[in-house]
N, C-alpha and C positions, 0 to 999 in steps of 0.2 A: 182836719183836712178834708175828708171825703174822698168819694171817688166816682166815676161817671162808667157806665158799661152799655153796650149796645146787644141787644136780644131779637132772636128769631124762635117764635114760639110753633109748633108743628102738631098736626093731626087734627082733631075736631075741634076748631079754637075760634071759627067764624059761625053768627048765628045762636050762639050761645052767652050772650052779653061778656065775653071776656074783656072785652077793653073798660067796660063800664065798672065790673067789678076791680079789675086792675087799677082804675085811677081810684075807686074808694080806698082799696089796699094801701095805695102809692102815698095819698094823701094823710091816712091815720099813721101811717110810719115816717112822714116829714120828707118822703122821696119827691123830688121834682124830675121833670121829664116830659116824655110823650109816648103814646100808644097809636097804632094803627093798622087796618087792614091792607094785604097786599093780594095782588091779585090772581097769585098762586095758591092762596087759602089759607096762608101762614099769616100770625100778627107779630108785627117787629115793634119793638120799642127803642127808646134811650132813657136809662134813670140816671138818676144822679142824686148823692146825699151822703151822709155818714155812712161808713162801711158796713156796719151792722144793719141798717136799715136797708140797703141797695141790696146786701146779700138775702136778706129777710123776703125782699120782693121778687127776686129771683126766685127763691126757693118755692114762695107762692105759687110762681107760674107753673112750677112742676106739678100743681095740682088744679089750679084754675077754678071758675065756678060748677056748681053742682054736674053740670051738663056737657062741660067738656070733656074732652079725652086727648089729653096732652101726649104727644110721641115724643118729643124732643124739644129742650130749651138749649139753643145755642147761644152762648155768652162772648162777647169777645170785649177787650179794653176799648174805652171811648174817650171822647176828650169832653171836659167839662163845656157847656155851653154859656152857663149862668143863669140857667131856668129858675124863673121864679115859682112858678104853677106845674101843675100834671096836667095835661090835656091829652084829648082823645082828637086823632087825626082822622 
């Protein structure tokens, strides 16, 4: 079946290649959707895929790449869009 979630990651998450690493991780896990920077310094994303894969990507967001300092990962249920890839916005 699968699931879809929307996430907002806060902390030092811009300027540290967070989006690029998230895309690599998402592709490795088989998760589709997107991720983008926001003007307030956060990163937001939409993840879709098998439950375990989406959960693993959300867990990864708590760590992020080496220079990220994640303060919070807020997760809400999302609506599946049928995304075929994972893109950076």
